[in-house]
C-alpha positions, 0 to 999 in steps of 0.5 A: 502502528500504535495510538489512535485510529488511522483514517480520513484526515490522517497522514501515514507511512506503511512499509514492509519487507516482502518475498512473494512466491508469486505475483498473481492477483491481489495479495494483502500486505498491511490493512486496518479495519476499513481505514486502508489496505496496502497490497500487491496487485500483480507486479505493482503496489496499491493503496486502497482507501475504501469508499474513497480511492485506489492509488496504484503505483506505476513501474514498481516491477515486483519480482517473485522469489526475491526480498524487496522493501516496499513502502507507501506514504499517504497524505490526506488532502495532497494531490495524488495522495499516495507516494510509493517507494 
């Protein structure tokens, strides 16, 4: 990301190619200070907006030892807020 701060009142999309060696616990993928954290949690994905809400994807099914493209779009003020890909 470039430009200003990402935080409350902002919409954004985060994406990454990942090849996890294991799927245990929480493993951070992308974060920015105290604005957000995009992470793997077991075989699923989670977007954390500190002091606001944790958004967890259902049915993602990440696989250890394989390349996968993961993404999340976050829209402030939208019901649910986060959409995972």
